C-alpha atoms as a printed R data frame, in Angstrom:
    type eleno elety resid chain resno       x       y      z
1   ATOM     1    CA   MET     A     1  63.082 104.568 73.165
2   ATOM     2    CA   PRO     A     2  64.589 108.070 73.647
3   ATOM     3    CA   ASP     A     3  68.302 108.471 74.323
4   ATOM     4    CA   GLY     A     4  70.202 111.335 75.880
5   ATOM     5    CA   HIS     A     5  69.706 113.395 72.734
6   ATOM     6    CA   GLN     A     6  65.960 112.744 72.785
7   ATOM     7    CA   GLU     A     7  66.241 110.926 69.445
8   ATOM     8    CA   THR     A     8  63.871 107.992 69.071
9   ATOM     9    CA   LEU     A     9  65.265 104.521 68.411
10  ATOM    10    CA   THR     A    10  63.057 102.560 66.020
11  ATOM    11    CA   LEU     A    11  63.314  99.037 64.646
12  ATOM    12    CA   THR     A    12  62.508  97.829 61.157
13  ATOM    13    CA   ASN     A    13  62.607  94.331 59.666
14  ATOM    14    CA   LEU     A    14  63.656  93.808 56.059
15  ATOM    15    CA   PRO     A    15  62.583  90.827 53.901
16  ATOM    16    CA   SER     A    16  65.750  91.085 51.835
17  ATOM    17    CA   MET     A    17  69.121  92.816 51.654
18  ATOM    18    CA   ALA     A    18  67.728  94.833 48.751
19  ATOM    19    CA   GLY     A    19  65.850  96.898 51.322
20  ATOM    20    CA   VAL     A    20  68.988  98.635 52.592
21  ATOM    21    CA   ALA     A    21  71.689 100.473 50.659
22  ATOM    22    CA   LYS     A    22  74.979  98.618 50.398
23  ATOM    23    CA   GLU     A    23  76.865 101.703 51.597
24  ATOM    24    CA   GLU     A    24  74.739 101.992 54.738
25  ATOM    25    CA   TRP     A    25  75.025  98.299 55.625
26  ATOM    26    CA   ASP     A    26  78.779  98.110 54.965
27  ATOM    27    CA   ARG     A    27  79.455 101.299 56.910
28  ATOM    28    CA   LEU     A    28  78.324  99.454 60.017
29  ATOM    29    CA   THR     A    29  79.466  95.894 59.260
30  ATOM    30    CA   LEU     A    30  82.815  96.435 57.517
31  ATOM    31    CA   GLY     A    31  83.905  99.793 58.917
32  ATOM    32    CA   GLY     A    32  85.450 100.679 62.241
33  ATOM    33    CA   GLU     A    33  88.397  99.121 64.018
34  ATOM    34    CA   ARG     A    34  87.326  95.467 63.855
35  ATOM    35    CA   PRO     A    35  89.259  93.184 61.472
36  ATOM    36    CA   TYR     A    36  87.530  92.783 58.124
37  ATOM    37    CA   TYR     A    37  84.977  89.971 58.381
38  ATOM    38    CA   PRO     A    38  83.888  89.111 54.828
39  ATOM    39    CA   PHE     A    39  80.656  87.301 55.661
40  ATOM    40    CA   ALA     A    40  78.994  90.308 57.303
41  ATOM    41    CA   GLY     A    41  79.188  92.522 54.232
42  ATOM    42    CA   TRP     A    42  76.241  93.381 52.015
43  ATOM    43    CA   ASP     A    43  77.819  91.624 49.022
44  ATOM    44    CA   PHE     A    44  78.029  88.231 50.736
45  ATOM    45    CA   LEU     A    45  74.580  88.296 52.321
46  ATOM    46    CA   ASP     A    46  72.887  89.622 49.196
47  ATOM    47    CA   ALA     A    47  74.669  87.038 47.028
48  ATOM    48    CA   LEU     A    48  73.074  84.310 49.147
49  ATOM    49    CA   GLU     A    49  69.666  85.797 48.446
50  ATOM    50    CA   VAL     A    50  69.910  86.699 44.764
51  ATOM    51    CA   SER     A    51  71.429  83.286 43.987
52  ATOM    52    CA   GLY     A    52  68.423  81.534 45.518
53  ATOM    53    CA   SER     A    53  70.517  79.850 48.193
54  ATOM    54    CA   VAL     A    54  68.702  81.762 50.948
55  ATOM    55    CA   ARG     A    55  64.974  82.309 50.567
56  ATOM    56    CA   PRO     A    56  61.814  81.313 52.436
57  ATOM    57    CA   GLU     A    57  61.394  78.285 50.176
58  ATOM    58    CA   THR     A    58  64.703  76.869 51.441
59  ATOM    59    CA   GLY     A    59  63.742  77.499 55.059
60  ATOM    60    CA   TRP     A    60  65.700  80.754 55.359
61  ATOM    61    CA   GLY     A    61  63.362  83.749 55.404
62  ATOM    62    CA   PRO     A    62  65.371  87.006 55.600
63  ATOM    63    CA   HIS     A    63  64.122  89.179 58.450
64  ATOM    64    CA   HIS     A    64  67.065  91.540 58.867
65  ATOM    65    CA   LEU     A    65  66.940  94.031 61.706
66  ATOM    66    CA   LEU     A    66  67.598  97.749 61.174
67  ATOM    67    CA   LEU     A    67  67.908 100.192 64.041
68  ATOM    68    CA   ARG     A    68  67.329 103.869 63.359
69  ATOM    69    CA   ARG     A    69  68.236 106.795 65.572
70  ATOM    70    CA   GLY     A    70  65.835 109.341 64.220
71  ATOM    71    CA   GLU     A    71  66.280 108.972 60.440
72  ATOM    72    CA   HIS     A    72  69.846 107.729 60.774
73  ATOM    73    CA   ILE     A    73  70.606 103.972 60.561
74  ATOM    74    CA   SER     A    74  72.708 103.260 63.641
75  ATOM    75    CA   GLY     A    75  72.578  99.459 63.798
76  ATOM    76    CA   VAL     A    76  71.951  96.345 61.726
77  ATOM    77    CA   MET     A    77  71.746  92.618 62.412
78  ATOM    78    CA   PRO     A    78  71.417  89.718 59.943
79  ATOM    79    CA   LEU     A    79  68.285  87.850 61.005
80  ATOM    80    CA   TYR     A    80  66.341  84.940 59.522
81  ATOM    81    CA   LEU     A    81  63.024  83.224 60.129
82  ATOM    82    CA   LYS     A    82  63.996  79.548 60.027
83  ATOM    83    CA   ALA     A    83  61.728  76.639 59.141
84  ATOM    84    CA   HIS     A    84  64.325  74.040 60.226
85  ATOM    85    CA   SER     A    85  67.758  73.861 61.881
86  ATOM    86    CA   ARG     A    86  69.882  72.878 58.890
87  ATOM    87    CA   GLY     A    87  72.912  74.887 57.859
88  ATOM    88    CA   GLU     A    88  73.475  76.377 61.317
89  ATOM    89    CA   PHE     A    89  76.177  74.140 62.902
90  ATOM    90    CA   VAL     A    90  74.865  74.797 66.414
91  ATOM    91    CA   PHE     A    91  72.657  71.802 66.854
92  ATOM    92    CA   ASP     A    92  69.296  72.222 68.574
93  ATOM    93    CA   HIS     A    93  67.401  69.283 67.085
94  ATOM    94    CA   ALA     A    94  66.985  67.726 70.537
95  ATOM    95    CA   TRP     A    95  65.518  71.005 71.801
96  ATOM    96    CA   ALA     A    96  63.040  71.029 68.923
97  ATOM    97    CA   ASP     A    97  62.036  67.440 69.618
98  ATOM    98    CA   ALA     A    98  61.496  68.096 73.336
99  ATOM    99    CA   TYR     A    99  59.520  71.289 72.679
100 ATOM   100    CA   GLU     A   100  57.210  69.599 70.204
101 ATOM   101    CA   ARG     A   101  56.734  66.486 72.357
102 ATOM   102    CA   ALA     A   102  55.534  68.873 75.069
103 ATOM   103    CA   GLY     A   103  52.914  70.183 72.664
104 ATOM   104    CA   GLY     A   104  54.670  73.283 71.337
105 ATOM   105    CA   ARG     A   105  55.646  74.327 67.837
106 ATOM   106    CA   TYR     A   106  59.410  74.891 67.609
107 ATOM   107    CA   TYR     A   107  59.512  76.048 63.999
108 ATOM   108    CA   PRO     A   108  59.608  78.691 62.763
109 ATOM   109    CA   LYS     A   109  62.270  80.232 64.971
110 ATOM   110    CA   LEU     A   110  64.465  83.310 64.629
111 ATOM   111    CA   LEU     A   111  68.180  83.020 63.911
112 ATOM   112    CA   GLY     A   112  70.844  85.726 64.000
113 ATOM   113    CA   ALA     A   113  73.680  84.189 62.003
114 ATOM   114    CA   ILE     A   114  75.506  84.040 58.695
115 ATOM   115    CA   PRO     A   115  73.854  81.227 56.715
116 ATOM   116    CA   PHE     A   116  75.941  78.069 56.269
117 ATOM   117    CA   THR     A   117  78.943  79.807 57.886
118 ATOM   118    CA   PRO     A   118  80.171  78.446 61.231
119 ATOM   119    CA   ALA     A   119  82.875  81.103 61.473
120 ATOM   120    CA   THR     A   120  83.061  83.254 64.597
121 ATOM   121    CA   GLY     A   121  82.603  86.949 63.960
122 ATOM   122    CA   PRO     A   122  80.463  89.938 64.904
123 ATOM   123    CA   ARG     A   123  76.686  89.590 64.745
124 ATOM   124    CA   LEU     A   124  75.618  92.912 66.303
125 ATOM   125    CA   PHE     A   125  76.572  95.973 64.296
126 ATOM   126    CA   GLY     A   126  75.820  99.156 66.166
127 ATOM   127    CA   GLU     A   127  77.544 102.502 66.256
128 ATOM   128    CA   THR     A   128  77.557 102.416 70.048
129 ATOM   129    CA   ALA     A   129  77.243  99.868 72.834
130 ATOM   130    CA   GLU     A   130  73.761 101.253 73.411
131 ATOM   131    CA   ASP     A   131  72.854 100.477 69.804
132 ATOM   132    CA   GLU     A   132  74.107  96.904 70.150
133 ATOM   133    CA   ALA     A   133  72.069  96.475 73.317
134 ATOM   134    CA   ALA     A   134  69.060  97.868 71.441
135 ATOM   135    CA   LEU     A   135  69.562  95.277 68.685
136 ATOM   136    CA   LEU     A   136  69.521  92.491 71.284
137 ATOM   137    CA   ALA     A   137  66.380  93.929 72.850
138 ATOM   138    CA   GLY     A   138  64.822  94.471 69.446
139 ATOM   139    CA   ALA     A   139  65.427  90.890 68.372
140 ATOM   140    CA   ARG     A   140  63.666  89.694 71.531
141 ATOM   141    CA   GLN     A   141  60.811  92.083 70.795
142 ATOM   142    CA   ILE     A   142  60.441  90.669 67.276
143 ATOM   143    CA   THR     A   143  60.409  87.143 68.736
144 ATOM   144    CA   SER     A   144  57.471  88.125 70.922
145 ATOM   145    CA   GLU     A   145  55.616  89.931 68.142
146 ATOM   146    CA   LEU     A   146  55.930  86.963 65.790
147 ATOM   147    CA   GLY     A   147  54.980  84.507 68.517
148 ATOM   148    CA   VAL     A   148  57.794  82.121 67.589
149 ATOM   149    CA   SER     A   149  59.377  79.620 69.950
150 ATOM   150    CA   SER     A   150  62.871  81.022 70.218
151 ATOM   151    CA   LEU     A   151  65.686  83.283 69.090
152 ATOM   152    CA   HIS     A   152  69.251  82.088 68.552
153 ATOM   153    CA   ILE     A   153  72.421  84.029 67.698
154 ATOM   154    CA   ASN     A   154  75.253  81.779 66.554
155 ATOM   155    CA   PHE     A   155  79.049  82.141 66.444
156 ATOM   156    CA   LEU     A   156  79.087  85.628 67.902
157 ATOM   157    CA   THR     A   157  82.176  87.164 69.498
158 ATOM   158    CA   GLU     A   158  83.083  86.762 73.161
159 ATOM   159    CA   GLU     A   159  82.322  90.457 73.768
160 ATOM   160    CA   GLU     A   160  78.871  90.109 72.203
161 ATOM   161    CA   LYS     A   161  78.275  86.955 74.227
162 ATOM   162    CA   ALA     A   162  78.918  88.883 77.430
163 ATOM   163    CA   LEU     A   163  76.538  91.654 76.340
164 ATOM   164    CA   ALA     A   164  73.809  89.145 75.490
165 ATOM   165    CA   GLU     A   165  74.288  87.218 78.734
166 ATOM   166    CA   ALA     A   166  73.869  90.457 80.694
167 ATOM   167    CA   ALA     A   167  70.635  91.017 78.770
168 ATOM   168    CA   GLY     A   168  69.230  87.653 79.891
169 ATOM   169    CA   TYR     A   169  70.149  85.387 76.970
170 ATOM   170    CA   LEU     A   170  71.282  81.834 77.708
171 ATOM   171    CA   VAL     A   171  74.875  81.067 76.677
172 ATOM   172    CA   ARG     A   172  75.965  77.924 74.874
173 ATOM   173    CA   THR     A   173  79.578  76.987 74.169
174 ATOM   174    CA   GLY     A   174  81.165  74.743 71.585
175 ATOM   175    CA   THR     A   175  84.578  73.831 70.250
176 ATOM   176    CA   GLN     A   176  86.366  74.573 66.987
177 ATOM   177    CA   TYR     A   177  89.998  74.427 65.903
178 ATOM   178    CA   ARG     A   178  92.050  77.406 64.771
179 ATOM   179    CA   PHE     A   179  95.626  77.900 63.649
180 ATOM   180    CA   CYS     A   180  97.403  80.827 65.312
181 ATOM   181    CA   ASP     A   181 100.654  82.254 63.979
182 ATOM   182    CA   GLU     A   182 103.017  82.528 66.929
183 ATOM   183    CA   ASP     A   183 105.729  84.341 64.971
184 ATOM   184    CA   PHE     A   184 106.566  81.207 62.990
185 ATOM   185    CA   GLY     A   185 107.617  83.195 59.921
186 ATOM   186    CA   ASP     A   186 107.071  80.368 57.437
187 ATOM   187    CA   TRP     A   187 106.298  76.648 57.223
188 ATOM   188    CA   THR     A   188 109.808  75.718 58.347
189 ATOM   189    CA   GLY     A   189 109.421  77.931 61.402
190 ATOM   190    CA   PHE     A   190 106.066  76.336 62.141
191 ATOM   191    CA   LEU     A   191 107.561  72.834 61.899
192 ATOM   192    CA   SER     A   192 110.394  73.781 64.236
193 ATOM   193    CA   ALA     A   193 107.819  74.567 66.937
194 ATOM   194    CA   LEU     A   194 106.446  71.012 66.807
195 ATOM   195    CA   SER     A   195 107.618  67.993 68.721
196 ATOM   196    CA   SER     A   196 109.968  65.745 66.784
197 ATOM   197    CA   ARG     A   197 107.392  62.992 66.323
198 ATOM   198    CA   LYS     A   198 104.673  65.346 65.092
199 ATOM   199    CA   ARG     A   199 107.123  67.157 62.816
200 ATOM   200    CA   LYS     A   200 108.030  63.880 61.120
201 ATOM   201    CA   ALA     A   201 104.359  62.953 60.733
202 ATOM   202    CA   LEU     A   202 103.477  66.231 58.996
203 ATOM   203    CA   ARG     A   203 106.489  65.979 56.708
204 ATOM   204    CA   LYS     A   204 105.496  62.443 55.770
205 ATOM   205    CA   GLU     A   205 101.956  63.531 54.902
206 ATOM   206    CA   ARG     A   206 103.149  66.354 52.658
207 ATOM   207    CA   GLU     A   207 105.770  64.126 51.034
208 ATOM   208    CA   GLY     A   208 102.985  61.667 50.213
209 ATOM   209    CA   ILE     A   209 101.232  64.353 48.178
210 ATOM   210    CA   ALA     A   210 104.440  65.104 46.273
211 ATOM   211    CA   LYS     A   211 104.979  61.394 45.574
212 ATOM   212    CA   ALA     A   212 101.447  61.213 44.173
213 ATOM   213    CA   ARG     A   213 102.562  63.922 41.696
214 ATOM   214    CA   ILE     A   214  99.997  66.374 42.968
215 ATOM   215    CA   GLU     A   215 100.646  70.054 42.317
216 ATOM   216    CA   ILE     A   216  98.898  72.889 44.115
217 ATOM   217    CA   ASP     A   217  97.727  76.189 42.635
218 ATOM   218    CA   TRP     A   218  96.558  79.273 44.520
219 ATOM   219    CA   VAL     A   219  93.940  81.108 42.454
220 ATOM   220    CA   THR     A   220  92.543  84.455 43.541
221 ATOM   221    CA   GLY     A   221  91.333  87.802 42.229
222 ATOM   222    CA   SER     A   222  90.976  88.267 38.484
223 ATOM   223    CA   ASP     A   223  92.620  84.883 37.857
224 ATOM   224    CA   ILE     A   224  89.435  83.117 38.959
225 ATOM   225    CA   THR     A   225  87.423  82.072 35.906
226 ATOM   226    CA   GLU     A   226  84.077  80.406 35.338
227 ATOM   227    CA   ALA     A   227  86.049  77.280 34.441
228 ATOM   228    CA   HIS     A   228  87.473  77.250 37.958
229 ATOM   229    CA   LEU     A   229  83.967  77.685 39.355
230 ATOM   230    CA   ASP     A   230  82.618  74.828 37.235
231 ATOM   231    CA   LEU     A   231  85.357  72.572 38.592
232 ATOM   232    CA   PHE     A   232  84.763  73.643 42.139
233 ATOM   233    CA   TRP     A   233  81.010  73.219 41.798
234 ATOM   234    CA   ARG     A   234  81.624  69.519 41.085
235 ATOM   235    CA   PHE     A   235  83.758  69.228 44.204
236 ATOM   236    CA   TYR     A   236  81.245  71.100 46.343
237 ATOM   237    CA   GLN     A   237  78.336  68.980 45.112
238 ATOM   238    CA   ASP     A   238  80.170  65.798 46.057
239 ATOM   239    CA   THR     A   239  80.882  67.020 49.592
240 ATOM   240    CA   GLY     A   240  77.376  68.432 50.024
241 ATOM   241    CA   ALA     A   241  75.740  65.205 48.909
242 ATOM   242    CA   ARG     A   242  77.791  63.181 51.392
243 ATOM   243    CA   LYS     A   243  77.397  65.532 54.380
244 ATOM   244    CA   TRP     A   244  73.984  67.143 54.035
245 ATOM   245    CA   GLY     A   245  72.111  65.176 51.379
246 ATOM   246    CA   ALA     A   246  71.948  68.207 49.095
247 ATOM   247    CA   PRO     A   247  74.258  71.216 48.700
248 ATOM   248    CA   TYR     A   248  73.119  74.370 50.468
249 ATOM   249    CA   LEU     A   249  74.497  76.781 47.865
250 ATOM   250    CA   THR     A   250  73.455  77.105 44.241
251 ATOM   251    CA   ARG     A   251  75.888  77.240 41.336
252 ATOM   252    CA   THR     A   252  74.836  80.849 40.772
253 ATOM   253    CA   PHE     A   253  76.133  81.829 44.208
254 ATOM   254    CA   PHE     A   254  79.710  81.047 43.227
255 ATOM   255    CA   SER     A   255  79.500  83.233 40.136
256 ATOM   256    CA   VAL     A   256  77.873  86.129 41.977
257 ATOM   257    CA   ILE     A   257  80.251  86.085 44.928
258 ATOM   258    CA   THR     A   258  83.302  85.826 42.694
259 ATOM   259    CA   GLU     A   259  82.108  88.756 40.587
260 ATOM   260    CA   ARG     A   260  81.730  90.840 43.744
261 ATOM   261    CA   MET     A   261  84.512  89.621 46.031
262 ATOM   262    CA   ALA     A   262  87.191  87.976 43.901
263 ATOM   263    CA   ASP     A   263  90.031  89.721 45.715
264 ATOM   264    CA   ARG     A   264  88.767  88.234 48.988
265 ATOM   265    CA   ILE     A   265  88.514  84.674 47.647
266 ATOM   266    CA   LEU     A   266  91.288  82.091 47.487
267 ATOM   267    CA   PHE     A   267  90.871  78.795 45.684
268 ATOM   268    CA   VAL     A   268  93.410  76.108 46.510
269 ATOM   269    CA   MET     A   269  93.328  73.717 43.565
270 ATOM   270    CA   ALA     A   270  95.056  70.320 43.450
271 ATOM   271    CA   ARG     A   271  95.931  68.842 40.084
272 ATOM   272    CA   ARG     A   272  97.754  65.906 38.618
273 ATOM   273    CA   GLY     A   273  99.142  67.066 35.318
274 ATOM   274    CA   GLU     A   274  96.351  68.966 33.601
275 ATOM   275    CA   GLN     A   275  93.558  67.337 35.588
276 ATOM   276    CA   THR     A   276  92.254  69.196 38.641
277 ATOM   277    CA   ILE     A   277  91.051  66.641 41.165
278 ATOM   278    CA   ALA     A   278  90.329  68.641 44.338
279 ATOM   279    CA   GLY     A   279  89.847  72.160 45.619
280 ATOM   280    CA   ALA     A   280  89.084  74.304 48.638
281 ATOM   281    CA   MET     A   281  87.426  77.722 48.730
282 ATOM   282    CA   ASN     A   282  88.667  80.220 51.307
283 ATOM   283    CA   PHE     A   283  87.706  83.789 52.183
284 ATOM   284    CA   ILE     A   284  90.412  86.274 53.131
285 ATOM   285    CA   GLY     A   285  89.605  88.356 56.186
286 ATOM   286    CA   GLY     A   286  91.485  91.165 57.849
287 ATOM   287    CA   ASP     A   287  93.548  88.894 60.089
288 ATOM   288    CA   THR     A   288  92.084  85.458 59.340
289 ATOM   289    CA   LEU     A   289  91.897  83.050 56.422
290 ATOM   290    CA   PHE     A   290  88.500  81.363 56.555
291 ATOM   291    CA   GLY     A   291  88.386  77.899 55.028
292 ATOM   292    CA   ARG     A   292  84.846  77.279 53.864
293 ATOM   293    CA   TYR     A   293  84.205  74.546 51.286
294 ATOM   294    CA   TRP     A   294  86.142  71.598 49.914
295 ATOM   295    CA   GLY     A   295  85.654  68.647 47.594
296 ATOM   296    CA   CYS     A   296  87.423  66.144 45.360
297 ATOM   297    CA   THR     A   297  86.791  63.687 42.553
298 ATOM   298    CA   GLU     A   298  89.102  60.940 43.786
299 ATOM   299    CA   TYR     A   299  90.522  59.841 47.094
300 ATOM   300    CA   ILE     A   300  94.236  60.324 47.745
301 ATOM   301    CA   PRO     A   301  95.632  59.843 51.263
302 ATOM   302    CA   PHE     A   302  96.305  63.147 53.054
303 ATOM   303    CA   LEU     A   303  94.975  65.246 50.138
304 ATOM   304    CA   HIS     A   304  92.279  66.798 52.313
305 ATOM   305    CA   PHE     A   305  94.850  67.782 54.935
306 ATOM   306    CA   GLU     A   306  97.122  69.295 52.293
307 ATOM   307    CA   VAL     A   307  94.479  71.304 50.447
308 ATOM   308    CA   CYS     A   308  92.470  72.486 53.449
309 ATOM   309    CA   TYR     A   309  94.951  72.750 56.327
310 ATOM   310    CA   TYR     A   310  98.589  72.885 55.254
311 ATOM   311    CA   GLN     A   311  98.067  75.125 52.242
312 ATOM   312    CA   ALA     A   312  95.942  77.436 54.391
313 ATOM   313    CA   ILE     A   313  98.799  77.727 56.887
314 ATOM   314    CA   ASP     A   314 101.246  78.375 54.045
315 ATOM   315    CA   TYR     A   315  99.043  81.124 52.637
316 ATOM   316    CA   ALA     A   316  98.379  82.757 56.015
317 ATOM   317    CA   LEU     A   317 102.073  82.856 56.905
318 ATOM   318    CA   ALA     A   318 103.000  84.197 53.479
319 ATOM   319    CA   HIS     A   319 100.393  86.972 53.618
320 ATOM   320    CA   GLY     A   320 100.647  88.154 57.205
321 ATOM   321    CA   LEU     A   321  97.408  86.636 58.458
322 ATOM   322    CA   SER     A   322  97.412  85.696 62.132
323 ATOM   323    CA   TYR     A   323  94.802  82.934 62.055
324 ATOM   324    CA   VAL     A   324  93.269  80.174 59.978
325 ATOM   325    CA   ASP     A   325  89.660  79.299 60.772
326 ATOM   326    CA   ALA     A   326  89.182  75.891 59.206
327 ATOM   327    CA   GLY     A   327  85.465  75.504 59.863
328 ATOM   328    CA   ALA     A   328  83.336  73.307 62.071
329 ATOM   329    CA   GLN     A   329  84.263  70.094 63.861
330 ATOM   330    CA   GLY     A   330  87.305  67.892 63.332
331 ATOM   331    CA   GLU     A   331  89.540  66.825 66.224
332 ATOM   332    CA   HIS     A   332  91.976  65.540 63.579
333 ATOM   333    CA   LYS     A   333  92.925  69.188 63.029
334 ATOM   334    CA   ILE     A   334  94.770  69.227 66.357
335 ATOM   335    CA   ALA     A   335  97.603  67.050 65.046
336 ATOM   336    CA   ARG     A   336  97.947  69.488 62.111
337 ATOM   337    CA   GLY     A   337  98.639  72.517 64.292
338 ATOM   338    CA   TYR     A   338  95.086  73.755 64.869
339 ATOM   339    CA   GLN     A   339  94.295  74.444 68.515
340 ATOM   340    CA   PRO     A   340  90.919  74.043 70.276
341 ATOM   341    CA   VAL     A   341  89.035  77.283 70.936
342 ATOM   342    CA   THR     A   342  85.664  78.066 72.461
343 ATOM   343    CA   THR     A   343  82.759  79.182 70.292
344 ATOM   344    CA   TYR     A   344  79.625  80.915 71.561
345 ATOM   345    CA   SER     A   345  75.948  81.084 70.783
346 ATOM   346    CA   VAL     A   346  73.175  82.768 72.781
347 ATOM   347    CA   HIS     A   347  69.511  81.845 73.060
348 ATOM   348    CA   HIS     A   348  66.269  83.525 74.056
349 ATOM   349    CA   LEU     A   349  63.492  81.058 74.964
350 ATOM   350    CA   PRO     A   350  60.287  82.881 75.942
351 ATOM   351    CA   ASN     A   351  58.542  79.843 77.445
352 ATOM   352    CA   PRO     A   352  59.599  79.849 81.146
353 ATOM   353    CA   SER     A   353  59.564  76.068 81.597
354 ATOM   354    CA   PHE     A   354  61.514  75.491 78.401
355 ATOM   355    CA   HIS     A   355  63.956  78.257 79.327
356 ATOM   356    CA   ASP     A   356  64.639  76.729 82.740
357 ATOM   357    CA   ALA     A   357  65.115  73.216 81.358
358 ATOM   358    CA   VAL     A   358  67.536  74.370 78.673
359 ATOM   359    CA   ALA     A   359  69.393  76.556 81.175
360 ATOM   360    CA   ARG     A   360  70.091  73.505 83.340
361 ATOM   361    CA   TYR     A   361  71.239  71.535 80.322
362 ATOM   362    CA   LEU     A   362  73.551  74.321 79.122
363 ATOM   363    CA   GLU     A   363  75.174  74.702 82.529
364 ATOM   364    CA   ALA     A   364  76.240  71.048 82.428
365 ATOM   365    CA   GLU     A   365  77.192  71.241 78.752
366 ATOM   366    CA   ARG     A   366  79.451  74.262 79.309
367 ATOM   367    CA   GLU     A   367  81.347  72.373 81.990
368 ATOM   368    CA   GLU     A   368  81.823  69.455 79.613
369 ATOM   369    CA   VAL     A   369  83.052  71.742 76.839
370 ATOM   370    CA   ASP     A   370  85.525  73.466 79.165
371 ATOM   371    CA   GLU     A   371  86.859  70.122 80.358
372 ATOM   372    CA   ALA     A   372  87.150  68.814 76.805
373 ATOM   373    CA   ILE     A   373  89.080  71.872 75.593
374 ATOM   374    CA   HIS     A   374  91.416  71.656 78.585
375 ATOM   375    CA   TYR     A   375  91.949  67.956 77.828
376 ATOM   376    CA   LEU     A   376  92.507  68.483 74.101
377 ATOM   377    CA   GLN     A   377  95.120  71.169 74.699
378 ATOM   378    CA   ASP     A   378  97.414  68.433 75.971
379 ATOM   379    CA   PHE     A   379  97.350  66.841 72.512
380 ATOM   380    CA   THR     A   380  98.511  69.790 70.419
381 ATOM   381    CA   PRO     A   381 101.630  68.918 68.391
382 ATOM   382    CA   PHE     A   382 103.800  71.712 69.786
383 ATOM   383    CA   ARG     A   383 106.937  70.981 71.744
384 ATOM   384    CA   LYS     A   384 106.583  70.504 75.482
385 ATOM   385    CA   ASP     A   385 109.521  70.538 77.867
386 ATOM   386    CA   GLY     A   386 111.989  70.726 74.985
387 ATOM   387    CA   ALA     A   387 110.693  67.587 73.241
C-alpha cells in the first residue's frame, strides 16, 4: 500500500514480544500525548509471555501486528490467536455456540486485547490516523489469511471504536464503573458531595474496618518485596479458584512485573497486627489508578470495599489521579462513588450470515446497555437537589 510519499506499508506478525525491540514498541505505545497506559507497554506484555501466563498452550498464541512504512515501524497492535474465550471479559460464548451449531468452527479466533485486563485503553498504536486505519485493515487481512472465524478488539477507546466502525467493524457496548475526581480534594471532600444517607453508609462501612482492628498499608516501588508477592499470590489464588477455576497468571509473573514496573505498582495490604489477611494489586497510570487483582484469607464485612474501592479513591485523590478504574462488573460499586460508563469492543465476522445475525443482536443489546446506564445514573450516591 503506497502512501503520499510512495513508501510501502507492510505488515508482519510476531509470535512473541521478543521479536520487537522494547524501545520501538514503547515509542508507539507509551509515547505521545495520551495518558500513560501501563498495560500497553513492552514490559507488561512480555512479562505475560516470559512468565508462561500467555502462551499457545494456555490458549493465548501471540500474533502481534507490526506495521512498517518502508523500514520504519510506524504501528503496532497486541494480537492473539485464541483457542477459547476465557480471560477476555467480553463474553461471546453464545456466539461460539451458535456458530458451531451451524456447522462452523469458532475457535481459533483472533483477539486484539490486553490479556486478562478489562481496562479501557488504546489498542491501535500508529504514528498517524492512516497507520491506525492500516492496522485495522491489516488485522482483517490476517483474519482472512488464517481462515479463522472472527476478529475481536476489546476495551478500546471511543475514538478507536469510531474508526473501526467506519471501517466496517460491528460495535458492541458494555458497562463498567469508574470513580471520577470532581475536584473533591480529599476523602472528606468526596463525602461532602454525597447525599446524607449515602455519606452515613460509607462512614459506617469504614468504621467497621477500624473496629475490626484492621490497618492498611500502601506498598509501592522498592518497598515491594518477594514476601509481599508471596502473600499476594495466596490471595490471588483464592480469588482465581473461586471465579475462574484456576488463576490465569503464574507466580513468576508477579516477580517479573514487579522487577520491571515496581514504581507503577501499588499494593494495598490489610493486616490485623502482624498478620496480613487481604490485599489488592493496582497499576498506576498517567491519570488513572487501575485496580486489577484482589484476594483475602478470611472474610470480614466491608473489607473488600475498603481495600479495593475506598483505598483506591484515597490514593487517587492524594496523588492527583483523576480516575479509578476498578475492573469489570459490579453494580455494588455505584453506592461507593463509582459511576457507570460505557465500554466498547469491535468485531469482524467474515461469514455474511453470521455477521448479519450478530449485527441485529448487537443493535438491540446496545439499546439495552444505553437504557441500563441511564437508569443506573439515578442511583449514584451524589447529592441531588440539595439532599
